[in-house]
C-alpha positions as CSV (number, residue, x, y, z in Angstrom):
1,M,-12.4,-9.3,7.9
2,K,-9.3,-10.8,6.2
3,A,-9.6,-11.5,2.5
4,L,-7.4,-12.6,-0.4
5,R,-8.0,-10.1,-3.2
6,F,-6.9,-9.4,-6.8
7,E,-7.3,-5.9,-8.3
8,Q,-6.0,-6.9,-11.8
9,F,-5.9,-10.2,-13.7
10,G,-2.6,-12.1,-13.8
11,T,-0.5,-14.8,-12.1
12,P,-0.8,-15.6,-8.4
13,D,1.6,-12.6,-7.8
14,V,-1.4,-10.2,-8.2
15,L,-3.0,-11.7,-5.0
16,T,-2.8,-9.6,-1.8
17,H,-4.1,-9.9,1.7
18,Q,-6.5,-7.1,2.6
19,D,-8.8,-6.0,5.4
20,I,-12.3,-5.3,4.0
21,P,-15.7,-4.9,5.6
22,V,-17.8,-7.9,6.4
23,P,-20.4,-8.0,3.5
24,A,-24.0,-7.1,4.2
25,L,-26.8,-9.5,3.6
26,N,-29.5,-9.2,1.0
27,A,-32.9,-10.9,1.3
28,G,-32.5,-14.7,1.3
29,E,-28.8,-14.6,1.8
30,V,-26.7,-16.0,4.7
31,L,-23.3,-15.2,6.2
32,V,-20.9,-18.1,6.5
33,K,-17.8,-18.1,8.7
34,V,-15.3,-19.9,6.5
35,H,-13.2,-22.4,8.3
36,A,-11.4,-23.9,5.2
37,A,-11.4,-23.1,1.5
38,A,-9.8,-25.1,-1.3
39,I,-7.7,-23.9,-4.3
40,N,-8.7,-25.4,-7.6
41,P,-6.9,-25.0,-11.0
42,S,-10.1,-23.1,-12.0
43,D,-9.5,-20.6,-9.2
44,V,-6.0,-19.9,-10.8
45,K,-7.7,-19.4,-14.2
46,I,-10.2,-17.1,-12.6
47,V,-7.4,-14.9,-11.2
48,S,-5.8,-15.0,-14.6
49,G,-8.9,-13.5,-16.2
50,L,-9.8,-16.5,-18.3
51,F,-13.3,-16.5,-16.9
52,G,-13.8,-12.8,-17.4
53,G,-15.7,-10.8,-14.8
54,S,-14.7,-7.6,-13.0
55,V,-12.1,-6.6,-10.4
56,P,-11.4,-6.2,-7.6
57,R,-12.5,-9.6,-6.5
58,T,-12.1,-12.3,-3.8
59,P,-11.5,-15.7,-5.4
60,G,-12.4,-19.2,-4.1
61,R,-15.1,-21.6,-5.2
62,D,-15.0,-24.4,-2.6
63,F,-15.4,-23.9,1.1
64,A,-16.7,-25.3,4.4
65,G,-17.8,-23.4,7.4
66,V,-20.6,-22.4,9.8
67,V,-23.6,-20.2,9.1
68,V,-23.5,-17.3,11.5
69,E,-26.3,-15.1,10.2
70,G,-29.5,-15.7,8.3
71,D,-31.4,-19.0,7.8
72,L,-29.6,-22.2,8.9
73,A,-27.7,-20.2,11.6
74,G,-25.4,-22.6,13.5
75,K,-25.3,-25.2,10.7
76,E,-22.0,-26.7,9.5
77,V,-22.2,-26.3,5.7
78,W,-20.1,-26.9,2.5
79,G,-20.4,-25.2,-0.8
80,S,-19.1,-24.6,-4.3
81,G,-20.3,-21.2,-5.2
82,A,-21.7,-20.4,-8.7
83,G,-19.7,-17.6,-10.2
84,F,-17.5,-17.2,-7.2
85,G,-14.4,-15.1,-8.1
86,F,-15.7,-13.6,-11.3
87,R,-19.4,-12.8,-10.9
88,R,-19.4,-12.4,-7.1
89,D,-16.8,-12.5,-4.3
90,G,-15.6,-16.0,-3.3
91,A,-14.6,-17.9,-0.2
92,H,-10.9,-17.0,0.3
93,A,-11.9,-14.8,3.2
94,D,-13.1,-14.9,6.8
95,Y,-16.7,-14.7,5.6
96,V,-18.7,-15.4,2.5
97,V,-22.2,-14.3,1.6
98,L,-24.5,-16.4,-0.6
99,P,-28.1,-17.4,-1.0
100,S,-29.2,-19.9,1.6
101,S,-30.5,-22.1,-1.3
102,W,-26.9,-22.6,-2.5
103,L,-25.9,-24.3,0.7
104,S,-25.6,-28.0,1.6
105,E,-25.1,-29.5,5.1
106,K,-21.5,-30.7,5.5
107,P,-20.9,-34.5,5.7
108,A,-20.6,-35.4,9.3
109,N,-17.5,-37.7,8.8
110,L,-15.4,-35.0,7.0
111,S,-13.4,-32.3,8.7
112,M,-13.8,-28.7,7.5
113,A,-10.6,-29.0,5.4
114,E,-11.6,-32.4,3.9
115,A,-15.1,-31.1,3.1
116,A,-13.6,-28.0,1.4
117,A,-11.4,-30.2,-0.7
118,V,-14.3,-32.2,-2.2
119,G,-16.1,-29.4,-4.2
120,A,-15.3,-28.8,-7.8
121,P,-13.7,-32.1,-8.8
122,F,-16.6,-34.2,-7.4
123,V,-19.3,-31.8,-8.6
124,T,-17.8,-31.9,-12.1
125,A,-17.4,-35.7,-12.1
126,W,-20.9,-36.3,-10.7
127,H,-22.6,-33.8,-13.1
128,A,-20.7,-35.3,-16.0
129,L,-21.3,-39.0,-15.2
130,V,-24.7,-38.9,-13.5
131,D,-26.6,-35.9,-14.8
132,V,-25.2,-35.7,-18.4
133,G,-23.7,-39.1,-19.2
134,A,-26.3,-41.2,-17.4
135,L,-23.6,-43.9,-16.6
136,K,-25.3,-47.1,-15.6
137,A,-24.3,-50.2,-13.6
138,G,-22.5,-52.7,-15.7
139,E,-21.3,-50.2,-18.3
140,T,-17.6,-49.5,-18.9
141,L,-16.2,-46.0,-18.4
142,L,-12.9,-44.8,-19.9
143,I,-11.3,-41.8,-18.3
144,T,-8.5,-39.9,-20.1
145,G,-6.5,-37.8,-17.7
146,G,-7.8,-40.1,-15.0
147,L,-5.0,-39.3,-12.5
148,G,-6.2,-35.8,-12.0
149,A,-8.6,-34.6,-9.3
150,V,-11.7,-35.0,-11.5
151,G,-10.5,-38.4,-12.8
152,R,-9.9,-39.7,-9.3
153,A,-13.4,-38.5,-8.3
154,A,-14.9,-40.0,-11.4
155,T,-13.3,-43.4,-10.6
156,Q,-15.0,-43.4,-7.2
157,I,-18.3,-42.3,-8.5
158,A,-18.3,-44.9,-11.3
159,R,-17.6,-47.7,-8.7
160,H,-20.4,-46.3,-6.6
161,L,-22.7,-46.6,-9.6
162,G,-21.6,-50.1,-10.3
163,A,-19.7,-49.3,-13.5
164,R,-16.3,-50.6,-14.6
165,T,-13.5,-48.1,-15.0
166,I,-10.5,-47.9,-17.3
167,V,-8.0,-45.0,-16.7
168,A,-5.7,-43.9,-19.5
169,A,-2.6,-41.8,-18.6
170,R,1.1,-41.4,-19.2
171,S,2.1,-42.1,-15.6
172,R,1.2,-45.2,-13.5
173,A,0.6,-43.2,-10.4
174,A,-1.6,-44.8,-7.8
175,N,-5.1,-45.2,-9.0
176,E,-8.1,-47.3,-8.1
177,A,-9.4,-48.1,-11.6
178,D,-10.3,-51.6,-12.7
179,D,-7.8,-51.3,-15.6
180,F,-5.0,-49.0,-16.5
181,I,-3.7,-48.1,-20.0
182,D,-0.2,-46.6,-20.2
183,L,-0.4,-44.1,-23.1
184,S,3.3,-43.9,-23.4
185,K,3.4,-47.5,-24.5
186,K,0.0,-48.4,-26.0
187,D,-2.4,-47.1,-28.6
188,L,-5.6,-46.0,-26.8
189,P,-8.3,-47.4,-29.1
190,E,-6.5,-50.7,-29.5
191,A,-5.9,-51.0,-25.8
192,V,-9.5,-50.2,-24.9
193,R,-10.8,-52.8,-27.4
194,A,-8.4,-55.4,-25.9
195,A,-9.6,-54.5,-22.4
196,T,-13.3,-54.8,-23.4
197,W,-13.2,-57.9,-25.5
198,G,-13.5,-55.9,-28.7
199,K,-16.5,-53.9,-27.6
200,G,-15.1,-50.5,-26.6
201,A,-16.1,-48.1,-23.8
202,D,-19.8,-47.3,-23.2
203,V,-18.8,-43.9,-21.9
204,V,-15.7,-41.8,-22.2
205,L,-14.9,-39.0,-19.7
206,D,-12.4,-36.9,-21.7
207,A,-10.6,-34.8,-19.1
208,V,-7.8,-33.9,-21.6
209,G,-9.3,-33.0,-24.9
210,G,-7.0,-31.6,-27.6
211,P,-4.8,-34.5,-29.0
212,M,-6.7,-37.1,-26.9
213,F,-10.1,-36.2,-28.3
214,D,-10.0,-38.3,-31.4
215,P,-8.3,-41.4,-29.9
216,A,-10.9,-41.3,-27.1
217,L,-13.8,-41.0,-29.7
218,K,-12.4,-44.0,-31.5
219,S,-12.5,-46.0,-28.3
220,L,-16.3,-45.8,-28.0
221,A,-18.5,-48.9,-28.2
222,L,-21.4,-48.8,-30.7
223,G,-23.8,-46.1,-29.4
224,G,-21.3,-44.9,-26.9
225,R,-21.2,-41.4,-25.3
226,Q,-18.2,-39.1,-25.0
227,L,-18.2,-36.4,-22.3
228,V,-15.9,-33.5,-22.8
229,I,-15.0,-31.2,-19.9
230,T,-11.9,-29.4,-21.1
231,S,-9.4,-29.1,-24.0
232,V,-5.7,-28.9,-23.0
233,G,-3.3,-27.3,-25.5
234,Q,-5.6,-26.9,-28.4
235,K,-9.3,-26.0,-28.8
236,R,-9.9,-27.2,-32.3
237,V,-10.0,-30.9,-33.1
238,E,-10.6,-33.1,-36.1
239,F,-12.4,-36.4,-36.4
240,D,-13.9,-38.7,-39.0
241,L,-17.6,-37.7,-39.3
242,A,-18.5,-40.8,-41.2
243,D,-17.0,-43.0,-38.4
244,F,-18.8,-40.9,-35.9
245,Y,-22.3,-41.4,-37.2
246,H,-21.8,-45.0,-38.3
247,N,-20.9,-45.8,-34.7
248,R,-24.0,-43.9,-33.6
249,S,-21.8,-42.0,-31.1
250,T,-23.0,-39.2,-28.9
251,L,-20.8,-36.2,-28.0
252,L,-21.7,-34.2,-24.9
253,G,-20.2,-31.1,-23.5
254,V,-20.0,-30.5,-19.7
255,D,-19.5,-27.0,-18.2
256,T,-20.1,-26.8,-14.5
257,A,-19.6,-23.0,-14.6
258,K,-23.1,-22.9,-16.1
259,L,-24.7,-24.7,-13.1
260,S,-26.8,-22.6,-10.8
261,G,-26.1,-22.4,-7.1
262,E,-29.2,-24.6,-6.4
263,E,-28.0,-27.2,-8.9
264,I,-24.6,-27.4,-7.3
265,A,-26.2,-27.7,-3.8
266,G,-28.3,-30.5,-5.1
267,I,-25.2,-32.4,-6.2
268,L,-23.5,-31.7,-2.9
269,D,-26.5,-33.2,-1.1
270,Q,-26.1,-36.4,-3.0
271,L,-22.3,-36.4,-2.4
272,R,-22.9,-35.9,1.3
273,A,-25.0,-39.1,1.5
274,A,-22.3,-41.0,-0.3
275,F,-19.5,-39.7,1.9
276,D,-21.5,-40.3,5.1
277,G,-22.3,-43.8,3.9
278,G,-18.6,-44.6,3.3
279,A,-18.9,-45.0,-0.5
280,F,-16.2,-42.3,-1.1
281,K,-12.8,-41.9,0.5
282,K,-11.6,-38.7,2.2
283,P,-9.7,-36.5,-0.3
284,P,-6.0,-36.1,0.0
285,L,-5.1,-32.5,0.9
286,R,-2.3,-30.2,1.9
287,E,-3.2,-27.5,4.5
288,W,-1.9,-23.9,4.3
289,D,-2.3,-21.0,6.8
290,F,-4.2,-18.0,5.4
291,D,-1.0,-15.9,5.2
292,Q,0.5,-18.6,2.9
293,A,-2.4,-18.4,0.5
294,A,-0.5,-16.8,-2.4
295,D,2.1,-19.6,-2.1
296,A,-0.7,-22.2,-2.1
297,Y,-2.0,-20.6,-5.4
298,R,1.5,-20.9,-6.9
299,S,1.7,-24.5,-5.9
300,T,-1.7,-25.2,-7.5
301,A,-0.7,-23.3,-10.7
302,A,2.5,-25.4,-10.9
303,G,0.6,-28.6,-10.4
304,E,3.1,-29.6,-7.8
305,A,1.2,-32.3,-5.9
306,M,-1.7,-34.7,-6.2
307,E,-3.2,-33.4,-3.0
308,K,-5.7,-30.5,-3.0
309,N,-4.3,-27.3,-1.5
310,V,-6.6,-26.0,1.3
311,I,-6.4,-22.7,3.1
312,L,-7.3,-22.8,6.8
313,M,-9.1,-19.6,7.9
314,T,-9.2,-20.4,11.6
């Protein structure tokens, strides 16, 4: 079978196209014919070695395809594999092997490419807001870095839950939030207080971290929750501990790399119902042929477009 492989960690230049044997199945596993597989920034980081693991490997977390061997044979499925690319081979290949319990049936109203493009951003946003943050109807959610893939997914999920959304960013690109704060012109805590009649945000999804961590924390309402999923530019931050406990704030870390395959499949099942019910929009994407995969990785690494890069395997 055709597979995209890396035999050493590095930039997308280490990726090569190879012919390798179709993997054999262990008990409880299925063989999926991959029709489409997305490229996430985390896939680029996996190739760089940031996630550790061993080489050689096939990368690729998010995919959609058809089960051709094992339980569920003939089913159209989508997945976001646990440990794909660093603990086990991923989906940037003709076929991928994984436990049947890691699979979710693909939404009927999404194409293979569209289904592959949902994966990591929506799984991260859903896990953060629903499982960890317990966002409720009527609450206000502030998203820093809200124009990225996770932020856009979080905006849709918040609306689905009945929450109000404020996006804070330095570019007024198209977004569907209820309010927008231009960080190049406004102080974040002051702008959030103004937009919430002095209360502050009930929940913050901090998709930036680093220099945005403390301003986001200061934007919380009394008893608010701050969800942290990354830290861009710097890992160490400072904040006023007295202000933190006087505000009765809660700080919550979110790491989807720690989710099991079964947990991810459970989230995808809930997302499928929302996509099939029309609650979520189809994700914007750019399609690439498999022989262009390394170029697609370079595009993702450079952050060239808002669309998700998706490799077509058929």
